N, C-alpha and C positions, 0 to 999 in steps of 0.2 A: 458530688465527686465526678470528675471527668473520665475516670478509668473505664467506665462501662456505660453502654446505652442499650436500650431494648430495640431489637429489630423484629418487626412483625411481618409475616408473610405466609400466605396459604394456611391459615389456621394455626400457625406455630409462633412462639415467641422465643427469641434467642438473645442472650447477652453477648455483646461484642465489645472487645476492648477498644478504646479510642484510637490507639496507634494502628490497630488492624483496620479500623474505619478510614483513617487518613491514608493508609497505604492503598486501600481499594479505591479511594477517591482519586489519588494521584495516578494510579494505573488506568482508570477510566479516562482521565484527562489526557494522558499520553496517548491512549488508543484513539481518542477523537482527533487529536492533533495529527497523528500519523495518517489516519484515514483522510483528513483534509489535504495533507501533503501529497498523498498518493493520487487523489483526485486531480490536483493541480498538475502533477508531473505526467500523468498518463497520456494526455494529448501530445505533449512534447516528445515522449518516447515513441508514440505512433508515427509522428512526423519524421523523427530520426530513422526509424526502421524503414520507412519508405525511401529515404535518401541513400541508405547504406545497403549495398547488396553483397552477397557472399561471392559472387563471380563477376568478373569484368564483362562477361558475355551478357549478363542480365542488366547491364546499364543502358543498353540500347532500347529505345521504345519500339524500334522496328525489329521484331523477332525473326524476320526473313532475311536479315542482312547477312551477306556471306562472311564466313570466318576466315581471316587471312592465315595462310599456312606457308612457312618457308620465307624466301626472299620476296 
């Protein structure tokens, strides 16, 4: 019967329903997939963060550049 299977761990044995086992397996697969996606995206986000600044004053590589005021 597929309804239950025996899980052994740390000296204990537990009966787990097959649907619970499948849900846990799917959850683990999704977690691994998401982790892989985050690892791929992280360098791209770092690069974008370097390009985008919060202030137009921070766009200059020369921090000693005078700031124009008025006309």
